[in-house]
N, C-alpha and C positions, 0 to 999 in steps of 0.2 A: 583316286580320291582327293588329293591334294589339288589336281588339275581342274577338277570340277569345281572346287571351292574358288580357285583363282578366276574361272570363267564366269561364275556368278557375280563374284565381286565386280569384275570389269563391267558386266553389264548393268549392274545397279549404279555404278559411276556414270556411266554413259546416260542411263536414264535421268538422273539427277541433273547432270550437265544440261541436257535438252530441256528439262523442266525449266531450268533458270534462264536459259535463252529463251524459251517461250514467254515467260512472264515479263522478262524486260522489254521484248518486243511488244507485248500487249500493253505494258506501261507506256511505252513510246508512242502508241497510237492513240492515247486517250486525248480528248478535246480539251484544251486549256479552260480555265474558268474565266467567265467574261469579266472585262475590266470594271473597276468600280465606278460607278456613275459619278460625273463631276456635280458639285452642289449647285443648285439653282443660282443664278446670278442675282444678287440683291441690289435694291435701289441704292443710288448715291446718298449719303446721309444729308439731311437738311433739304431735301425736295420733295415738294408736294406730289401725290399721285393722281393719275386720273384713268379710271377703269383699271387699276393695278399697275399702270405703267407711269414711269417717272416723266414729269414735265421738265422743261429745260428752261433755265433763266433767260430773259429777254436782254440784249445788249442795247447799246445807243443806236445801231443801225436800224434803218426802217424795215418794216416786215413787207414783203412784196405782195401785192394782191392776190397773185397766183398762188401762193402759199396757203391762203385762207387758213392761217393759224387761228385757233381759238386761243385769245388771250384772256388771263384772268388774273387776278391780284391777290396775293396772300397777305393778309394783314395780321401782323403780331401786335397785340395790344397789352400794354403794361398798365396796370392800376396800382399807384403807389399812394398809401395814406401815411401823411407825415403830420408830426406835432402841430398844433396851430403856430402860425408864423414862420414856420420852417422854409416855405416857398413864398409866401406873399409878402413877408418882409425882410428877405435876406437876398442877396445878389450872389451869394456863392454858387448857387445852381445856375441862375439866369445868365452869368457870364458866358456860359457855354453856347448859348442860343442866339441866333439871329432873329430879332424880333420884327424887323421891317420886311415880312413875308406876304403883305397885302397892302391894299391902298391905305392912305393915311386916316380917311373917315372911319374905315372899318375898324382899324386898330384903336383909334379914340373911343369909339363906341364900345368896343369890347372892354377896355380899361374901365371907362366909367361905370360898367355894370359888373365889375368884380372878377373878370376874365383876363387871362394874360396868354399870349401865343408866341410860339417860337419854333425854329427849325434849327437842326444840328446834322453834323455828319456822322455817319455810322462809326468812322475811325476814332471819334472822340467818346463813343459809348463806354468803354471799359472804366474811363475817368468818372464819367457821369454815373455808371452803375455803382461804382465804389462809394461815391458821395451819398447817393440815395441809401445805400445799405448802412451807411454810417448815420444817416439822418433818422431812418424809418427803423433800424435795429434789425433789419431782415433785408435779404437779397431780393431785389425785383423778379417777379415771375411773370412770364407772358402765357396768354392764350392766343391761339390762332383760328382765323376763320379765312375761307376763300370767297372772295367778293367779285361777282361779275359785273364788268363795267356797266354804269349806268343804273345799277340796281340798289336801291336805298338799304341802308342796315341800320339796326338800333342798337346803340350801346347804352346800357342801363347803367346810371350813376348812382340813384337812389330810389329804392322801392316804396311803396304803399305811404306815400306822403299825404298829409291830411290837405285841407282847403289851403290854398296859397294866395297871397295879395303881393303881387311883384309891381314894383316901380321901375320902369325901364328907360334909359336915356336912349333917344333914337339918334340917327346920324346927324341931324341938325342941332343936338344938344338939347332938346325938349324932353322933359319928364313926364310919362304917361303911366297911369296906373291901370292894372287889370288883375281881376279875379281868376283863378284857374282852380278848376275841381280837384278832388282827390284823385291820386294816380300815381304814375312813377316819372320821375325826372330822369329824361334820356337825352342822349345825343343822336342826331339823325345825321347819317354819314353815307356820302355816295362817292364811289371812286371812279374816276374816268381816266382813260389812257390818251396820252398826247399822241395824235396821228402822225406828227412829224418826227417824234422821238419816243418810240413805244416803251422805253424804259421809265419814262416820267408819268408819274401819276397826279392827276389834278383832283384834289379833294375838296368837295363842297360839303359844308357842315352846318349845323344849327342846333341849339339847345330846344328841347320841346318837353310839354307835359303829355304824357300818354294817359288819357282819361280811363279811371277804372271802369266805368260804366261802358257796355257794348250797345252799339247803335245797329239796328236792323235796316239792311239796306238790298236793293235788287240790283244785280250786276249782270251784264251781259257777257255770255261765255260761249263756248264753241257748242254746248248742249242747249243754248238759249238762255234767257234770264233765270237767275238762281237767287234765292233768299240766301243772305250772308250777314253774320254777325261780326262786327268789328269794333275795336277800340280806337277812339279819334285822337288823331297826333294834333297837339295845339302848338304850333311853332312860333317861337319867340323871333319874329320875322327881323327886327331891327339887329339881331345878333347873327344873322347868316354871313358865312365867310368863305372865301374860296383860297386855296393855298395849293402851291406846286411843289411837288416833292420829287426831285431829280433822283436819279438812281444813285444809293449811298447815303440818302438823306432820311431823317424821320422828324416827325411833327410832335409838339409838346402843347398841352392845352392845360393851363393851372390857373390858381386863383392870384388875383392882381390885388393892389393895395386897397381897392375899394369894395373888397370881399366882406370887410367887417361890417359894411351898411345892411343892416338885419333885413331890409325890403328889397336888397338887389338880387338879381338871377344868380350872381356867382356866390352868394351866402347861401341861397336854397339848394343849388346843385352841387357845390364843391365843398361845403362844411358839413361836418357830422359829428356825432358824440358817441363814444363806446366806453363803458366802464367808468362813466362820470368825467372822462376826458375828451375835450374836443380835438378834431383832427380836420385836416384839409387834405383834398384829393388832387393828385397829379395825374394826367392820362397821357400816356406816350404811345404813339402809333407809328408802327414801321411798315410802310408798303413796299411790296417787291412784285414785280410783273414775270409771269411765267407763261409759257406757250405749250399746248396741248401737245402730246407726241404725235407724230405723222407717220 
């Protein structure tokens, strides 16, 4: 009897050991879990996207025709409203800017009509930004748009203006008056790229009044002539200007000393009133050239 108990106990121990070995073998044969997939790559910061793919900044070297790169201009626009006289009567701000950025007759015509034009380096922007924040009471904030070279953009300065009678000095110094209909005071802006230096943007601009009325026209399209309704742009031709913006620079458009002349374009386009207080507008344009991903 005791021998049978020993034999049964021995067989039970052998069976348990065998079960443990089998479980260990099965555990060793299991397929390991798949690795956790890497998170998708994110686009570099501060780079525009085209079809979800990041574009690349364009350097100063020419782009070869074989590359057929699609170039576009990212335009950062700062609009800063300052207390009246903060920019037009003070040199604290303008000492940062180079004002000899176009031909002398154009500079003179702009100044006589209440405008002032300048260019500065991006490296100096922190100091300018701090000064603007001090003067305006709030930090300047930009909005961005992508501008195809050669395509005209509209930047609205003042909306829903009543009838305007403006007296404009032309480049010969003659004063001419003209009536403009109700509409929006805008800046027409076209960005072009220097073929010899694709990192440089050539900005062509002019103040204009966008008539609130719509004119019916027939225009030729791929589907034939079609009836369209458009608002007419009445350009202030004597105030057209062209400025080069090399890489790392930006453009400033603001009020000049003659902005206080009530019939001047600068007075109409750059001065406003809010809460019983008058202010003047400073426009800062930062162009950057990018190439589409290949």
